[in-house]
C-alpha positions in Angstrom: 69.1 137.6 141.4 71.4 139.7 143.5 71.4 137.1 146.2 72.3 134.4 143.8 75.1 136.5 142.4 76.4 137.1 145.9 76.4 133.4 146.7 78.3 132.6 143.5 80.9 135.3 144.3 81.3 133.9 147.8 81.8 130.3 146.4 84.3 131.7 143.9 86.3 133.4 146.7 86.1 130.3 148.9 87.4 128.1 146.0 90.2 130.6 145.4 91.2 130.6 149.0 91.0 126.7 149.1 93.2 126.3 146.0 95.7 128.7 147.5 95.6 126.9 150.9 96.0 123.5 149.5 98.4 124.3 146.7 102.1 123.6 146.6 104.4 126.4 147.8 106.8 125.6 144.9 104.5 124.1 142.2 107.0 124.6 139.4 109.1 121.7 140.8 106.4 119.2 139.9 105.3 118.5 136.3 102.6 116.4 134.8 102.7 114.4 131.4 101.1 117.3 129.5 103.8 119.7 130.8 106.6 117.3 129.8 105.1 116.7 126.4 105.1 120.5 125.7 108.9 120.8 126.5 110.0 117.5 125.1 111.6 118.9 121.9 112.8 122.2 123.4 116.6 122.5 123.3 116.9 124.1 126.7 115.2 121.1 128.4 116.5 117.6 129.2 114.3 114.7 130.2 116.2 112.3 132.4 115.1 108.7 132.9 116.6 107.8 136.3 115.6 104.2 136.3 118.7 102.7 134.7 119.6 101.2 131.3 117.6 98.0 131.6 114.3 99.7 132.2 115.1 102.5 129.8 115.9 99.9 127.1 112.5 98.4 127.3 110.5 101.6 127.1 110.9 105.3 128.0 109.6 108.8 127.2 110.6 109.8 123.6 113.7 112.1 123.7 114.7 111.1 127.3 118.3 110.3 128.1 119.2 107.8 130.9 121.2 107.6 134.1 120.7 105.2 136.9 120.5 108.0 139.5 120.7 105.7 142.5 124.0 104.2 141.2 125.6 106.5 138.6 125.4 109.6 140.8 126.6 107.8 143.9 129.6 105.7 145.0 129.7 102.0 145.9 128.4 102.7 149.4 125.3 104.4 148.0 126.5 107.9 149.1 126.6 110.9 146.9 129.7 111.2 144.6 132.1 114.1 145.0 131.1 117.3 143.2 134.0 117.0 140.7 132.9 113.5 139.7 129.2 114.6 139.4 130.3 117.5 137.1 131.8 115.0 134.7 128.9 112.5 134.9 126.3 115.2 134.3 128.3 117.0 131.6 129.0 113.8 129.7 125.3 113.1 129.8 124.7 116.4 128.0 123.4 118.3 131.0 124.6 121.9 131.4 123.8 124.6 133.9 121.5 126.5 131.6 119.2 123.5 130.9 116.1 122.6 132.7 116.1 118.9 133.8 113.0 116.8 134.3 113.7 113.6 136.3 111.4 110.7 136.3 111.1 107.1 137.5 107.9 105.1 137.7 105.5 103.8 140.4 108.1 101.2 141.6 111.2 103.3 141.1 110.0 106.7 142.4 113.1 107.0 144.6 115.4 106.7 141.6 114.0 110.0 140.4 114.0 111.7 143.8 117.6 110.8 144.3 118.4 112.5 141.0 116.3 115.6 142.0 118.1 116.0 145.4 121.5 115.6 143.9 120.8 118.2 141.2 119.6 120.6 143.8 122.6 119.8 146.0 124.8 120.7 143.1 123.1 124.1 142.9 121.0 123.3 139.8 117.9 125.5 140.2 116.3 124.1 137.1 115.4 120.7 138.4 111.9 119.3 138.0 110.1 116.1 138.9 107.6 114.3 136.7 104.8 113.3 139.2 104.0 109.6 138.6 106.9 109.2 136.2 106.5 106.8 133.3 103.5 105.1 135.0 101.5 108.4 134.8 102.9 109.2 131.4 101.5 105.9 130.0 98.2 106.3 131.9 97.8 109.7 130.1 98.0 107.9 126.8 101.4 109.4 125.9 103.8 107.5 123.5 106.8 105.5 124.6 109.8 104.3 122.7 112.8 101.9 123.0 114.9 104.1 120.8 117.9 105.4 122.8 118.7 109.1 122.9 122.1 110.7 123.6 123.1 114.3 123.8 126.5 115.9 123.0 128.7 116.4 126.0 128.2 119.7 127.8 129.9 121.6 130.7 128.3 121.4 134.1 129.8 123.5 136.9 128.8 122.7 140.5 127.6 125.5 142.8 127.2 123.2 145.8 124.4 124.1 148.3 126.0 122.5 151.3 123.0 123.1 153.5 121.0 120.6 151.5 123.4 117.9 152.8 123.3 116.9 156.5 126.5 115.3 157.7 126.8 112.6 160.4 128.5 115.2 162.7 125.3 117.3 162.6 123.1 114.3 163.4 125.3 113.4 166.3 124.9 116.9 167.8 121.1 116.6 167.4 121.1 113.1 169.0 123.2 114.3 172.0 121.0 117.4 172.5 123.9 119.8 171.7 122.0 121.3 168.7 118.4 122.2 169.3 115.6 123.5 167.1 116.3 121.2 164.1 113.5 118.9 162.9 114.3 115.4 161.9 112.0 113.1 159.8 112.7 109.4 159.8 111.4 108.1 156.4 111.9 104.4 157.3 109.1 102.0 158.0 107.5 101.8 161.5 109.3 98.5 162.2 112.7 100.0 161.3 111.9 103.1 163.4 110.9 100.9 166.4 114.1 98.9 166.1 112.2 95.7 165.2 113.8 95.5 161.7 117.4 96.6 160.9 119.8 96.3 158.0 122.7 97.6 160.2 124.6 96.3 163.2 122.0 98.0 165.4 118.4 98.8 165.0 116.5 101.8 166.5 116.4 105.4 165.8 118.3 108.7 166.3 117.4 110.4 169.6 115.5 113.7 169.2 113.9 112.6 165.9 110.8 114.7 165.4 108.5 112.3 163.5 108.4 109.0 161.7 106.8 109.4 158.2 107.6 106.3 156.2 108.2 107.3 152.6 106.0 104.6 151.2 102.8 106.1 152.6 103.5 109.5 151.2 102.8 108.6 147.6 100.3 106.4 145.7 102.0 103.1 145.1 99.7 102.3 142.2 100.2 105.5 140.2 103.6 106.7 141.6 102.1 110.1 142.3 103.0 112.1 145.4 100.0 112.6 147.8 98.3 116.0 147.5 99.5 118.9 149.6 96.5 118.8 151.9 97.3 115.2 152.9 101.1 115.6 153.3 100.6 118.8 155.3 97.7 117.6 157.3 98.6 114.0 158.0 102.4 114.0 158.1 104.1 117.4 158.2 101.4 119.7 159.5 102.9 120.1 162.9 106.4 121.0 161.7 107.7 124.5 161.4 108.6 125.4 157.8 111.0 128.1 158.9 113.2 125.6 160.8 116.0 123.4 159.3 114.4 120.0 158.6 116.4 116.9 157.8 115.1 113.6 156.3 116.8 110.3 156.8 116.3 106.6 156.1 118.6 103.5 155.6 120.8 104.7 152.8 119.7 108.3 152.2 117.6 107.2 149.2 114.0 107.1 150.5 114.6 110.3 152.4 115.2 112.1 149.1 111.5 111.8 148.4 111.0 113.4 151.8 113.3 116.2 150.7 111.3 116.8 147.5 108.1 116.9 149.5 109.6 119.5 151.9 110.7 121.6 148.9 107.2 121.4 147.4 105.6 122.4 150.7 107.9 125.4 151.1 110.2 124.4 153.9 113.0 127.0 154.0 116.0 124.8 154.9 115.4 121.1 154.0 118.2 118.6 153.9 119.0 115.0 153.3 121.1 112.9 155.7 123.0 111.0 153.0 124.9 108.6 155.4 121.6 107.7 157.1 121.2 104.6 159.2 123.6 102.4 157.3 126.4 104.5 158.7 124.8 105.7 161.9 123.5 102.3 163.0 126.7 100.5 162.1 128.9 102.7 164.3 130.3 100.7 167.2 133.5 102.4 168.2 132.3 104.8 169.5 128.7 103.7 169.5 126.4 106.6 168.4 123.4 107.3 170.7 120.4 105.2 169.7 116.8 105.0 171.0 115.0 101.6 171.0 118.4 100.0 170.5 118.4 96.4 169.2 121.7 94.8 168.3 121.9 92.3 165.4 121.7 88.7 166.7 125.3 87.7 166.0 125.0 84.4 167.9 122.0 83.5 165.7 123.9 84.4 162.5 126.9 82.3 163.6 124.6 79.3 164.3 122.8 79.8 161.0 126.2 79.9 159.2 127.2 76.6 160.9 123.9 75.0 160.0 124.3 76.0 156.3 127.9 74.5 156.3 126.5 71.3 157.9 123.7 71.1 155.3 126.2 71.6 152.4 128.3 68.8 153.7 125.3 66.5 154.0 124.3 67.3 150.4 127.8 66.6 149.1 127.9 63.3 151.0 124.5 62.3 149.5 125.7 63.2 146.0 128.8 60.9 146.5 126.6 58.1 147.9 124.3 58.4 144.8 127.3 58.7 142.6 126.1 61.9 141.1 128.6 64.1 139.2 130.4 66.8 141.2 128.5 70.1 141.5 129.4 72.5 138.8 132.1 75.0 139.8 133.8 72.6 142.2 
């Protein structure tokens, strides 16, 4: 009997150690549907649907308000708006400094929510939370949805900007040139983008001295929208990184890398940041050209030829319409 008791005690200790070893360093940042349901009617909590008005209008979590966090909180170039502008937007939405904010998206729009999370944290809001799995997980848990809109009275939001959570291009240039050392860089783009084989800027490739490539879309379950467990993120992707060092995520527009930022926060990295300009700015710089590894320039000759072919095809279509005596194309 004593031997059995000892074995059970050892198992209990092992399980406790395992839970601690594979638990998030900052678990309060992540919420599940039951957590959100419990706070849904509390006056000091705001549930923020980050997907935008169209998706929100079809169905959303009861009591949630809406902002398209990828658009409403950023300018026309997909870069974060100025703090003064964000103060107005958040305040007009009914978000004040004393309220907890739970952001959510869904399995297809997880980045909408992570953008909202990063911007709130950049603004110094230490009461930001993320619904893991978003609306997808909420519905899977059998929770109710509604199409009834919700608004809150305007509030006052004052920024207390945490500038370290924003990595400027100047900092990335110093890293690329080797002038600044000891900073870890995570490229959250796809393998093809990272290798320079696919680009949405003038040049393809990657920033020199990037530490790892961890594509954002393999760090969460695309079916459920849930972030992979800590043991997978730490073991497969970020395990060789030093949590005490400054660590910067980047992608094409600084959107996908906000999910990287959230994961770094969950894992307990001390100085995480998002490169908001990301490759859309870095890879488009020609005068002067920023340092690039695996550099691939966009095929301008091919684009010019394609444009000429399209014009030729349009003319042939118009000639054919005239020959067949068809009415002019609408809009001409």
